C-alpha positions as CSV (number, residue, x, y, z in Angstrom):
1,M,-19.9,-11.6,121.8
2,Y,-16.7,-10.3,123.4
3,Q,-13.4,-10.6,121.6
4,A,-11.3,-8.5,124.1
5,F,-11.0,-6.9,127.5
6,L,-10.2,-3.3,128.3
7,L,-8.1,-3.0,131.6
8,K,-7.8,0.3,133.3
9,Y,-5.3,1.3,136.0
10,A,-5.2,4.1,138.5
11,E,-2.0,4.9,140.3
12,I,0.2,3.9,137.4
13,G,-1.2,6.8,135.5
14,I,0.7,9.3,137.6
15,K,4.2,7.7,137.2
16,G,5.4,10.1,134.5
17,K,8.3,9.0,132.5
18,N,8.6,5.7,134.4
19,R,5.0,4.7,133.6
20,Y,6.0,2.3,130.9
21,K,7.9,0.2,133.4
22,F,4.8,-0.2,135.5
23,E,2.7,-0.9,132.5
24,N,5.1,-3.6,131.3
25,A,5.1,-5.2,134.8
26,L,1.3,-5.1,134.7
27,C,1.1,-6.7,131.3
28,E,3.4,-9.5,132.5
29,Q,1.3,-10.2,135.5
30,V,-1.9,-10.3,133.4
31,R,-0.3,-12.8,131.0
32,R,0.8,-15.0,134.0
33,H,-2.7,-15.1,135.4
34,L,-4.3,-15.8,132.0
35,E,-1.9,-18.7,131.3
36,R,-3.7,-20.7,134.0
37,I,-7.1,-20.7,132.3
38,D,-8.3,-22.2,129.0
39,G,-7.9,-19.9,126.0
40,S,-5.2,-18.0,124.2
41,F,-4.8,-14.2,124.8
42,R,-2.6,-11.4,123.6
43,V,-1.8,-8.6,126.0
44,V,-0.9,-5.2,124.7
45,R,-0.6,-1.7,126.1
46,E,-1.9,1.3,124.3
47,Q,-2.2,5.0,125.4
48,G,-3.2,4.6,129.1
49,R,-5.0,1.3,128.6
50,I,-4.2,-2.4,128.6
51,F,-6.0,-4.5,126.0
52,V,-6.4,-8.2,126.3
53,E,-7.3,-9.8,122.9
54,A,-8.7,-13.3,122.9
55,E,-7.3,-15.5,120.1
56,E,-9.6,-18.4,120.7
57,D,-12.8,-19.3,122.7
58,F,-12.6,-18.7,126.5
59,D,-14.8,-18.7,129.5
60,L,-15.8,-15.1,130.4
61,E,-16.2,-15.7,134.1
62,D,-12.8,-17.5,134.4
63,A,-11.0,-14.7,132.5
64,V,-12.6,-11.9,134.6
65,E,-11.8,-13.8,137.8
66,A,-8.1,-14.3,136.8
67,M,-7.6,-10.7,135.8
68,G,-9.4,-9.5,138.9
69,R,-6.5,-10.9,141.0
70,V,-3.9,-8.9,139.2
71,F,-2.6,-6.0,141.4
72,G,-2.5,-2.8,139.4
73,V,-5.8,-3.4,137.5
74,S,-8.5,-1.1,138.7
75,S,-11.3,-2.3,136.4
76,I,-12.0,-5.0,133.8
77,S,-14.4,-4.5,130.9
78,P,-15.3,-7.1,128.3
79,V,-15.5,-5.2,125.0
80,T,-16.8,-5.7,121.5
81,V,-14.2,-4.7,118.9
82,I,-15.4,-2.6,116.0
83,E,-13.0,-2.8,113.1
84,D,-14.8,-0.3,110.9
85,K,-15.2,3.0,112.9
86,E,-16.7,5.0,110.0
87,W,-19.7,6.7,111.6
88,D,-22.5,4.7,110.1
89,S,-20.7,1.4,110.8
90,L,-19.9,2.5,114.3
91,T,-23.4,3.5,115.2
92,K,-24.9,0.3,113.8
93,A,-22.3,-1.8,115.7
94,V,-23.1,0.0,119.0
95,G,-26.8,-0.5,118.3
96,D,-26.2,-4.2,117.6
97,F,-24.2,-4.5,120.8
98,V,-27.1,-3.0,122.8
99,E,-29.6,-5.3,121.1
100,E,-27.6,-8.4,121.8
101,Q,-26.6,-7.4,125.3
102,Y,-30.0,-6.3,126.6
103,R,-33.2,-8.2,125.8
104,D,-35.3,-5.8,127.9
105,R,-34.5,-2.5,126.3
106,T,-36.6,-0.3,128.6
107,F,-33.8,1.2,130.7
108,S,-32.2,4.7,131.0
109,F,-28.7,5.1,129.6
110,K,-25.9,7.5,129.0
111,V,-23.2,7.3,126.4
112,K,-19.7,8.1,127.5
113,C,-16.8,8.4,124.9
114,R,-13.1,8.5,125.0
115,R,-11.5,9.5,121.7
116,S,-7.8,8.8,121.5
117,D,-7.8,9.1,117.7
118,K,-7.7,12.9,117.4
119,G,-8.2,12.7,113.7
120,Y,-11.6,11.2,114.1
121,P,-14.2,13.6,112.6
122,Y,-16.4,13.6,115.8
123,T,-15.3,14.9,119.2
124,S,-16.0,12.9,122.3
125,P,-19.1,15.1,123.2
126,E,-20.4,14.8,119.7
127,V,-20.0,11.1,119.7
128,C,-22.0,11.0,123.0
129,V,-24.8,13.2,121.7
130,E,-25.1,11.6,118.2
131,M,-24.8,8.1,119.4
132,G,-27.4,8.7,122.1
133,S,-29.8,10.1,119.5
134,Y,-29.2,7.1,117.3
135,L,-30.0,4.6,120.1
136,L,-33.1,6.5,121.1
137,G,-34.3,6.3,117.5
138,R,-33.5,2.6,117.2
139,F,-34.9,1.5,120.5
140,P,-38.0,3.5,121.5
141,G,-38.1,1.9,125.0
142,L,-34.8,3.6,126.0
143,S,-34.5,6.9,127.7
144,V,-31.5,9.2,128.5
145,D,-30.5,10.0,132.0
146,V,-27.3,12.0,132.2
147,H,-27.2,12.0,136.1
148,S,-27.9,8.4,137.3
149,P,-28.6,6.1,134.3
150,D,-29.3,2.5,134.7
151,V,-26.7,1.7,132.1
152,F,-23.5,3.4,130.8
153,I,-22.7,2.7,127.2
154,W,-18.9,3.3,126.8
155,V,-17.4,3.9,123.4
156,E,-13.6,4.2,122.9
157,V,-12.3,5.4,119.5
158,R,-8.7,4.4,118.9
159,E,-7.1,2.7,115.9
160,K,-10.2,0.5,116.2
161,A,-13.4,1.3,118.2
162,Y,-14.5,-0.5,121.3
163,V,-17.9,-0.6,123.0
164,Y,-18.7,-2.0,126.4
165,S,-21.2,-1.5,129.3
166,K,-20.0,-3.9,132.0
167,V,-17.2,-2.8,134.4
168,Y,-15.8,-5.3,136.9
169,R,-13.8,-4.1,139.8
170,G,-10.1,-5.0,139.8
171,A,-7.7,-5.6,142.7
172,G,-6.2,-2.1,142.5
173,G,-2.7,-1.4,143.9
174,M,0.6,-1.7,142.1
175,P,1.9,-4.4,139.8
176,L,3.9,-7.2,141.5
177,G,7.6,-6.8,141.2
178,T,7.7,-3.0,141.0
179,N,8.6,-2.6,144.7
180,G,11.1,-5.3,145.5
181,K,10.6,-8.4,147.7
182,A,9.9,-8.9,151.4
183,M,9.8,-11.7,153.9
184,L,6.4,-12.5,155.5
185,L,6.3,-14.1,159.0
186,L,3.4,-16.4,158.2
187,S,1.5,-18.1,161.0
188,G,-1.7,-20.1,160.9
189,G,-3.8,-17.2,162.1
190,I,-6.1,-14.7,160.4
191,D,-3.8,-11.7,160.3
192,S,-0.5,-12.7,158.7
193,P,-2.0,-14.0,155.4
194,V,-3.9,-10.7,155.1
195,A,-0.7,-8.8,155.7
196,G,1.0,-10.7,152.9
197,Y,-1.9,-9.9,150.6
198,M,-1.8,-6.2,151.6
199,I,2.0,-5.8,151.1
200,A,1.8,-7.6,147.7
201,K,-0.9,-5.2,146.7
202,R,1.7,-2.5,146.8
203,G,3.8,-4.3,144.2
204,V,6.0,-6.3,146.6
205,F,6.9,-9.9,145.9
206,V,6.6,-12.1,149.0
207,D,8.5,-15.0,150.5
208,A,7.5,-16.4,153.8
209,V,8.8,-18.1,157.0
210,Y,6.8,-20.3,159.3
211,F,8.0,-21.4,162.8
212,H,7.0,-25.0,163.5
213,A,7.3,-26.5,167.0
214,P,6.7,-30.3,166.8
215,P,5.4,-32.1,168.8
216,Y,3.6,-29.2,170.3
217,T,2.3,-28.2,166.9
218,S,1.0,-30.9,164.6
219,E,1.6,-31.6,161.0
220,R,-1.9,-30.4,160.4
221,A,-0.9,-27.0,161.7
222,K,2.0,-27.0,159.3
223,Q,-0.3,-28.1,156.4
224,K,-2.7,-25.3,157.4
225,V,0.1,-22.8,156.8
226,V,1.0,-24.4,153.5
227,D,-2.6,-24.1,152.5
228,L,-2.7,-20.4,153.5
229,A,0.5,-19.8,151.4
230,N,-1.2,-21.4,148.4
231,Q,-4.3,-19.3,148.9
232,I,-2.5,-16.0,149.0
233,S,-0.1,-17.0,146.2
234,R,-3.1,-16.7,143.9
235,Y,-2.6,-12.9,144.4
236,T,1.1,-12.7,145.4
237,G,2.6,-15.0,142.8
238,P,5.1,-17.8,143.7
239,I,6.2,-18.0,147.3
240,R,9.2,-19.7,148.8
241,L,8.0,-20.9,152.2
242,H,10.8,-21.5,154.8
243,V,9.7,-23.9,157.6
244,V,11.9,-23.4,160.7
245,N,11.9,-26.0,163.5
246,F,11.6,-23.7,166.5
247,T,11.0,-26.3,169.3
248,E,14.4,-26.3,170.9
249,I,14.8,-22.6,170.9
250,Q,11.3,-22.1,172.3
251,M,11.9,-24.7,175.1
252,Y,15.3,-23.1,176.0
253,I,13.7,-19.7,176.3
254,Y,10.9,-21.3,178.4
255,E,13.5,-22.9,180.7
256,Q,15.8,-19.9,181.1
257,C,13.7,-16.7,180.9
258,P,10.8,-15.3,183.0
259,H,7.6,-16.7,181.7
260,E,5.9,-13.3,181.5
261,E,8.6,-12.3,179.0
262,L,8.4,-15.5,176.9
263,T,6.3,-14.1,174.1
264,I,8.5,-11.0,173.6
265,I,11.8,-13.0,173.7
266,M,10.4,-15.6,171.4
267,R,9.2,-13.0,168.9
268,R,12.7,-11.3,169.0
269,Y,14.3,-14.6,168.0
270,M,11.8,-15.2,165.3
271,M,12.6,-11.8,163.9
272,R,16.3,-12.5,164.1
273,I,15.9,-15.8,162.2
274,A,13.5,-14.2,159.7
275,Q,15.9,-11.4,159.0
276,H,18.7,-13.8,158.4
277,I,16.6,-15.7,155.8
278,A,15.4,-12.4,154.3
279,E,18.9,-11.2,153.7
280,E,19.9,-14.5,152.1
281,S,16.8,-14.2,149.8
282,G,17.4,-10.6,148.7
283,C,14.4,-9.2,150.7
284,L,14.3,-5.6,151.6
285,G,12.2,-5.9,154.7
286,L,10.1,-8.1,157.0
287,V,6.3,-8.2,157.1
288,T,4.1,-9.1,160.0
289,G,0.4,-9.2,160.7
290,E,0.6,-7.1,163.9
291,S,-2.0,-4.5,164.8
292,I,-1.5,-2.1,167.7
293,G,-3.0,-3.3,170.9
294,Q,-4.6,-6.5,169.5
295,V,-2.6,-8.8,172.0
296,A,0.0,-8.3,174.6
297,S,2.9,-8.7,172.1
298,Q,1.5,-5.9,170.0
299,T,1.4,-3.0,172.3
300,M,3.6,0.0,171.3
301,Q,6.2,-1.1,173.9
302,S,6.2,-4.7,172.7
303,L,6.5,-3.7,169.1
304,A,9.4,-1.4,170.0
305,A,11.1,-4.3,171.8
306,T,10.6,-6.6,168.8
307,N,12.0,-4.0,166.4
308,D,15.1,-3.6,168.5
309,V,16.7,-6.8,167.0
310,C,15.9,-5.9,163.4
311,E,18.2,-4.1,161.0
312,L,15.8,-4.5,158.1
313,P,12.7,-2.4,158.2
314,V,9.6,-4.1,159.5
315,Y,6.4,-3.5,157.6
316,R,3.0,-3.9,159.3
317,P,0.3,-3.3,156.8
318,L,-2.5,-4.0,159.4
319,I,-1.0,-1.7,162.1
320,A,-4.2,0.4,162.4
321,F,-6.8,-2.2,161.4
322,D,-9.3,-3.5,163.9
323,K,-10.1,-7.2,163.9
324,Q,-13.3,-7.0,161.9
325,E,-11.5,-5.1,159.2
326,I,-8.9,-7.8,159.0
327,V,-11.5,-10.6,159.0
328,D,-13.3,-8.8,156.1
329,V,-10.2,-8.9,153.9
330,A,-9.5,-12.5,154.9
331,E,-13.0,-13.5,153.8
332,K,-12.6,-11.6,150.5
333,I,-9.3,-13.3,149.6
334,G,-10.5,-16.7,150.8
335,T,-8.1,-17.3,153.7
336,Y,-10.5,-16.9,156.6
337,E,-12.0,-20.4,156.7
338,T,-8.5,-22.0,156.6
339,S,-7.2,-19.6,159.3
340,I,-9.9,-20.5,161.8
341,Q,-9.2,-24.2,161.6
342,P,-8.3,-25.3,165.2
343,Y,-4.6,-26.2,164.7
344,E,-2.5,-24.0,167.0
345,D,0.8,-22.5,166.1
346,C,3.8,-22.2,168.3
347,C,2.9,-18.7,169.5
348,T,-0.4,-19.8,171.1
349,I,1.0,-23.0,172.6
350,F,3.6,-21.2,174.7
351,V,1.8,-18.0,175.6
352,A,2.2,-17.0,179.2
353,K,-0.7,-16.7,181.7
354,H,0.1,-13.1,182.4
355,P,2.4,-11.8,179.6
356,V,4.1,-8.5,180.0
357,T,2.4,-5.8,178.1
358,K,4.9,-3.0,178.6
359,P,8.3,-4.6,178.4
360,V,11.3,-2.6,179.4
361,L,14.0,-3.1,176.8
362,S,16.9,-3.2,179.2
363,V,15.1,-5.9,181.2
364,I,14.4,-8.0,178.1
365,R,18.1,-7.8,177.0
366,R,19.2,-8.8,180.5
367,S,16.9,-11.8,180.4
368,E,18.3,-12.8,177.0
369,E,21.8,-12.9,178.5
370,K,20.8,-16.2,180.2
371,L,20.5,-17.7,176.8
372,A,24.0,-16.9,175.7
373,E,25.5,-20.4,176.3
374,K,23.4,-22.3,173.7
375,I,21.2,-20.0,171.7
376,G,23.7,-19.2,169.0
377,D,24.2,-22.8,168.1
378,M,20.4,-23.4,168.3
379,V,19.7,-20.6,165.8
380,T,22.4,-21.9,163.4
381,E,20.9,-25.4,163.5
382,A,17.4,-24.1,163.0
383,L,18.5,-22.2,159.9
384,E,20.5,-25.1,158.5
385,T,17.7,-27.7,159.0
386,R,14.8,-25.6,157.7
387,E,12.6,-27.0,155.1
388,I,11.9,-25.0,151.9
389,I,8.6,-25.5,150.2
390,E,8.0,-23.9,146.8
391,I,4.5,-22.6,146.4
392,D,3.6,-22.3,142.8
393,G,1.2,-19.4,142.9
């Protein structure tokens, strides 16, 4: 029944003279997602719309699900293409569409029209009125409700005409690649995968770094992070995951520094290492899953102490989210069940009994002076021995 899809976008429409760049990026991402399902598709842009034309049989559910993960798409509508848009042919085709789509034709409806072909002899309001009249005459069980109809019948008149009545919600946001690349600090928890998803939704490609602490964290904890990277890559595209062995650095901090400052100092060295990898990778910033006040290391004072070691900007997409809001997104994108698996990361293993919640920066810096003898070599070794895992996306 459906030979094509009509994709709509939102924010891209206000980009003015640069809009075509965003549209091209969006088309490229749609193609990439559709390559992974059975079928052959042609993606074209046309006057504020993206059309996906099916060149062979396809599974409707698979296609909608694939395009629903493309950032920048606000809605997806399977459409019937009407080659002959002469009025009698158009009305009959729309009527045939309703007849085939709805077996029980006792609902209220409203016709909505967009006419991009300004040479067409009927205006958009005229199409709505005349088409509605035709449908009422053909199907006596139908009724018109212009305020809250059961069904909208959409008609678009372009070089060809298109009719559709189902609208699936898209991912929204901006197309991947239109806003550079960032380095995500990815742990095995609930928050950081959601942060990666949220920053990618703004058009940012994502690479990731994970801090592994064997034998205190198991291989299953590492695999959990790889699984999370695979899950979010369905939205973010390919991810290069850097696995850094953090054990020696963590133990050295534990031995030399006050235990109540352990989490803050550990986070500062994670940020230093992540920044180094980010700069190597051409990233324009760091991304974390921190939310103000959620834990001791995420108070305003703690975040300021962490930021102190960063020259790149640190983006925190979840900064004002409460935990349930984060969980809701995690469930939506399919990472929640993996995140709650009971394999602890290096942050939870070495957390202090009474961590400082309002660290004083001068005190933290003084404590870090105790690390000067070995920490530089340890950081260099951690960077040189890191494992890089390519996540396909």
